[in-house]
C-alpha positions as a Markdown table, in Angstrom:
| # | Residue | x | y | z |
|---|---|---|---|---|
| 1 | Met | -26.3 | -93.4 | -52.5 |
| 2 | Thr | -24.0 | -90.9 | -49.8 |
| 3 | Met | -26.1 | -88.2 | -48.2 |
| 4 | Asp | -23.9 | -85.0 | -47.4 |
| 5 | Pro | -24.9 | -83.8 | -43.7 |
| 6 | Trp | -23.7 | -80.5 | -44.8 |
| 7 | Ser | -26.3 | -80.2 | -47.9 |
| 8 | Ile | -29.3 | -80.6 | -45.9 |
| 9 | Asp | -31.3 | -77.1 | -46.3 |
| 10 | Pro | -33.0 | -76.5 | -43.0 |
| 11 | Arg | -36.4 | -75.6 | -42.4 |
| 12 | Pro | -38.1 | -72.5 | -41.0 |
| 13 | Asp | -39.2 | -73.3 | -37.8 |
| 14 | Arg | -42.4 | -71.2 | -36.9 |
| 15 | Arg | -43.6 | -72.8 | -33.3 |
| 16 | Gly | -40.3 | -71.5 | -31.5 |
| 17 | Pro | -40.9 | -68.0 | -32.3 |
| 18 | Arg | -44.0 | -68.5 | -31.2 |
| 19 | Ser | -43.2 | -70.4 | -28.3 |
| 20 | Ile | -41.0 | -67.1 | -27.1 |
| 21 | Ala | -43.8 | -64.9 | -28.2 |
| 22 | Val | -46.0 | -66.8 | -25.6 |
| 23 | Leu | -43.7 | -66.4 | -23.0 |
| 24 | Leu | -42.8 | -62.7 | -23.9 |
| 25 | Leu | -46.3 | -61.7 | -23.0 |
| 26 | Leu | -46.7 | -63.7 | -19.8 |
| 27 | Gly | -43.8 | -61.6 | -18.7 |
| 28 | Ala | -44.6 | -58.7 | -19.7 |
| 29 | Val | -47.5 | -58.8 | -18.1 |
| 30 | Leu | -45.9 | -59.7 | -14.7 |
| 31 | Leu | -43.3 | -56.8 | -15.2 |
| 32 | Gly | -45.7 | -54.3 | -16.1 |
| 33 | Leu | -47.8 | -55.1 | -12.9 |
| 34 | Ala | -44.6 | -54.9 | -10.8 |
| 35 | Gly | -44.0 | -51.5 | -12.6 |
| 36 | Leu | -47.7 | -50.4 | -12.3 |
| 37 | Asp | -47.0 | -51.3 | -8.1 |
| 38 | Ala | -43.8 | -49.3 | -8.3 |
| 39 | Leu | -45.6 | -46.5 | -9.3 |
| 40 | Gln | -48.3 | -46.8 | -7.3 |
| 41 | His | -45.6 | -47.1 | -3.7 |
| 42 | Gly | -44.2 | -43.9 | -5.8 |
| 43 | Ala | -47.5 | -42.1 | -5.4 |
| 44 | Leu | -47.8 | -42.3 | -1.7 |
| 45 | Glu | -46.6 | -39.6 | 0.6 |
| 46 | Asp | -46.3 | -42.3 | 3.9 |
| 47 | Leu | -46.6 | -46.3 | 3.3 |
| 48 | Pro | -49.7 | -47.8 | 5.3 |
| 49 | Ala | -48.4 | -48.8 | 8.6 |
| 50 | Ala | -49.8 | -52.2 | 8.5 |
| 51 | Gln | -47.9 | -52.8 | 5.3 |
| 52 | Val | -44.8 | -51.4 | 7.0 |
| 53 | Glu | -45.0 | -53.5 | 9.7 |
| 54 | Met | -45.8 | -56.8 | 8.3 |
| 55 | Thr | -42.7 | -55.9 | 5.7 |
| 56 | Ile | -40.1 | -55.4 | 8.8 |
| 57 | Glu | -41.7 | -58.4 | 11.1 |
| 58 | Thr | -39.6 | -61.4 | 9.5 |
| 59 | Pro | -36.2 | -59.3 | 9.5 |
| 60 | Asn | -36.8 | -57.9 | 12.8 |
| 61 | Leu | -37.2 | -61.6 | 13.6 |
| 62 | Asn | -34.3 | -62.9 | 12.3 |
| 63 | Asp | -31.7 | -59.9 | 12.5 |
| 64 | Glu | -29.5 | -58.9 | 15.1 |
| 65 | Val | -30.2 | -55.5 | 13.5 |
| 66 | Glu | -33.8 | -54.0 | 14.3 |
| 67 | Val | -35.6 | -51.8 | 11.7 |
| 68 | Thr | -38.0 | -49.6 | 12.9 |
| 69 | Pro | -41.0 | -48.3 | 11.1 |
| 70 | Glu | -39.7 | -44.4 | 11.6 |
| 71 | Gln | -36.4 | -45.8 | 9.7 |
| 72 | Tyr | -38.5 | -47.8 | 7.0 |
| 73 | Gln | -40.4 | -44.9 | 6.3 |
| 74 | Ala | -37.4 | -42.4 | 6.0 |
| 75 | Phe | -36.3 | -45.2 | 3.2 |
| 76 | His | -39.2 | -45.3 | 1.6 |
| 77 | Asp | -38.8 | -41.2 | 1.5 |
| 78 | Glu | -35.5 | -41.7 | 0.5 |
| 79 | Ala | -36.3 | -43.7 | -2.4 |
| 80 | Arg | -39.0 | -41.3 | -4.0 |
| 81 | Asp | -37.2 | -38.4 | -3.8 |
| 82 | Ser | -34.2 | -40.1 | -5.5 |
| 83 | Gly | -36.6 | -41.3 | -8.0 |
| 84 | Ala | -36.3 | -45.1 | -7.5 |
| 85 | Tyr | -40.2 | -45.4 | -7.7 |
| 86 | Ala | -40.5 | -43.5 | -10.9 |
| 87 | Trp | -37.4 | -44.9 | -13.1 |
| 88 | Arg | -38.7 | -48.6 | -12.1 |
| 89 | Gly | -42.2 | -48.2 | -12.6 |
| 90 | Trp | -42.2 | -46.1 | -15.8 |
| 91 | Ser | -39.4 | -48.2 | -17.2 |
| 92 | Leu | -41.3 | -51.2 | -16.6 |
| 93 | Val | -44.4 | -50.0 | -17.8 |
| 94 | Thr | -42.9 | -48.4 | -20.7 |
| 95 | Gly | -40.8 | -51.5 | -21.8 |
| 96 | Met | -43.5 | -54.0 | -20.4 |
| 97 | Ser | -45.8 | -52.7 | -23.1 |
| 98 | Leu | -43.4 | -52.7 | -26.2 |
| 99 | Val | -43.1 | -56.3 | -25.3 |
| 100 | Ala | -46.3 | -57.2 | -25.3 |
| 101 | Val | -46.9 | -55.7 | -28.5 |
| 102 | Gly | -43.6 | -56.9 | -30.3 |
| 103 | Ser | -44.9 | -60.3 | -28.6 |
| 104 | Val | -48.4 | -60.6 | -30.5 |
| 105 | Gly | -46.0 | -59.3 | -33.8 |
| 106 | Leu | -43.7 | -61.9 | -33.2 |
| 107 | Tyr | -46.2 | -64.4 | -32.5 |
| 108 | Val | -47.6 | -63.8 | -36.0 |
| 109 | Leu | -43.9 | -64.2 | -37.5 |
| 110 | Lys | -43.5 | -60.1 | -38.2 |
| 111 | Pro | -39.6 | -59.3 | -38.2 |
| 112 | Trp | -41.1 | -55.9 | -36.5 |
| 113 | Gly | -41.9 | -58.2 | -33.6 |
| 114 | Ala | -39.2 | -59.2 | -32.1 |
| 115 | Arg | -37.2 | -55.8 | -32.8 |
| 116 | Leu | -40.2 | -53.9 | -30.8 |
| 117 | Ala | -40.0 | -57.1 | -28.2 |
| 118 | Ser | -36.2 | -56.1 | -27.9 |
| 119 | Val | -36.6 | -52.2 | -28.0 |
| 120 | Gly | -38.9 | -52.8 | -25.1 |
| 121 | Ala | -36.8 | -54.7 | -22.7 |
| 122 | Thr | -33.8 | -52.8 | -23.3 |
| 123 | Val | -35.7 | -50.0 | -22.0 |
| 124 | Ala | -37.0 | -52.1 | -19.4 |
| 125 | Leu | -33.3 | -53.5 | -18.2 |
| 126 | Val | -31.6 | -50.2 | -18.3 |
| 127 | Gly | -34.5 | -48.3 | -16.3 |
| 128 | Gly | -35.1 | -51.0 | -13.9 |
| 129 | Ser | -31.7 | -51.5 | -13.1 |
| 130 | Val | -31.2 | -47.7 | -12.7 |
| 131 | Gly | -34.3 | -47.8 | -10.4 |
| 132 | Gly | -32.7 | -50.9 | -8.3 |
| 133 | Phe | -29.4 | -49.2 | -7.4 |
| 134 | Arg | -31.3 | -46.3 | -6.7 |
| 135 | Phe | -33.7 | -48.4 | -4.5 |
| 136 | Gln | -30.4 | -50.0 | -2.9 |
| 137 | Ala | -28.4 | -46.6 | -2.0 |
| 138 | Ala | -31.6 | -45.4 | -0.3 |
| 139 | Ala | -31.7 | -48.8 | 1.7 |
| 140 | Glu | -27.9 | -48.2 | 2.3 |
| 141 | Ala | -28.4 | -45.0 | 3.7 |
| 142 | Thr | -31.5 | -45.0 | 5.7 |
| 143 | Met | -31.5 | -49.0 | 7.1 |
| 144 | Glu | -29.4 | -51.8 | 8.5 |
| 145 | Gly | -29.4 | -55.1 | 8.2 |
| 146 | Met | -31.2 | -57.8 | 6.2 |
| 147 | Leu | -33.7 | -55.1 | 4.6 |
| 148 | Val | -30.6 | -53.8 | 2.7 |
| 149 | Glu | -29.8 | -56.9 | 1.6 |
| 150 | Thr | -33.2 | -57.4 | 0.2 |
| 151 | Gln | -32.9 | -54.5 | -2.0 |
| 152 | Thr | -30.0 | -55.5 | -3.2 |
| 153 | Tyr | -31.4 | -58.9 | -4.3 |
| 154 | Leu | -34.4 | -56.9 | -5.5 |
| 155 | Ala | -32.3 | -54.9 | -7.8 |
| 156 | Leu | -30.5 | -57.7 | -9.3 |
| 157 | Ala | -33.4 | -60.0 | -9.5 |
| 158 | Cys | -35.1 | -57.1 | -11.5 |
| 159 | Ser | -32.1 | -56.6 | -13.9 |
| 160 | Val | -31.9 | -60.6 | -14.3 |
| 161 | Met | -35.2 | -60.7 | -15.4 |
| 162 | Thr | -35.5 | -58.1 | -18.0 |
| 163 | Gly | -32.0 | -59.4 | -19.2 |
| 164 | Leu | -33.9 | -62.5 | -19.6 |
| 165 | Cys | -36.8 | -61.1 | -21.0 |
| 166 | Leu | -34.1 | -59.6 | -23.4 |
| 167 | Ala | -32.6 | -62.5 | -24.5 |
| 168 | Met | -35.7 | -64.2 | -25.5 |
| 169 | Ala | -36.9 | -61.2 | -27.5 |
| 170 | Ala | -33.4 | -60.9 | -29.4 |
| 171 | Met | -33.2 | -65.3 | -30.0 |
| 172 | Pro | -35.6 | -65.4 | -32.7 |
| 173 | Leu | -33.4 | -62.3 | -35.1 |
| 174 | Phe | -29.9 | -64.8 | -34.3 |
| 175 | Asn | -31.3 | -68.2 | -34.6 |
| 176 | His | -31.2 | -69.1 | -38.4 |
| 177 | Arg | -34.4 | -71.1 | -38.6 |
| 178 | Ala | -36.0 | -68.5 | -36.7 |
| 179 | Arg | -35.1 | -66.2 | -39.1 |
| 180 | Leu | -36.3 | -67.8 | -42.2 |
| 181 | Ala | -39.7 | -68.2 | -40.6 |
| 182 | Leu | -39.8 | -64.2 | -40.1 |
| 183 | Phe | -37.5 | -63.2 | -43.1 |
| 184 | Pro | -39.1 | -65.7 | -45.7 |
| 185 | Glu | -36.8 | -63.7 | -48.7 |
| 186 | Glu | -33.7 | -65.5 | -47.0 |
| 187 | Glu | -34.5 | -68.9 | -48.3 |
């Protein structure tokens, strides 16, 4: 008896979406904490002197251009005034809250879970990217050297991390076997 390989019906994949849900929840917690940190920094009038010294110590040792504490405080003021902290903070907290709730729904194999997580990741991606580019603009306006590049890399890292979160959240909606687990009526 010869079996046609195209006549095999795929089985629903229940483990894949659940694994994605656990990873989404972990990522949502970490990026949500980063959003809270941005909100806390945005609420400060001036950064603590010890934190500023620690932040500029390594770049000043490795770069020809030395950044002063006053320049870094000016960067903080410019970032706060431009709304960079608010954009990044609120979008990460809001978006990752939606991702966390969506990951619970995805774990119990509900279609709304993947959709809600995708919406949350999109909110975090857009707002985090806007905030990151505002941080970058504030750094270019107030500092020189390695710390400007660091802000550029941080903006890209936020966009990449939230983009990966979006890709993972949307994957169960496009993968055939995962869709069979989320939408059993399609079988």
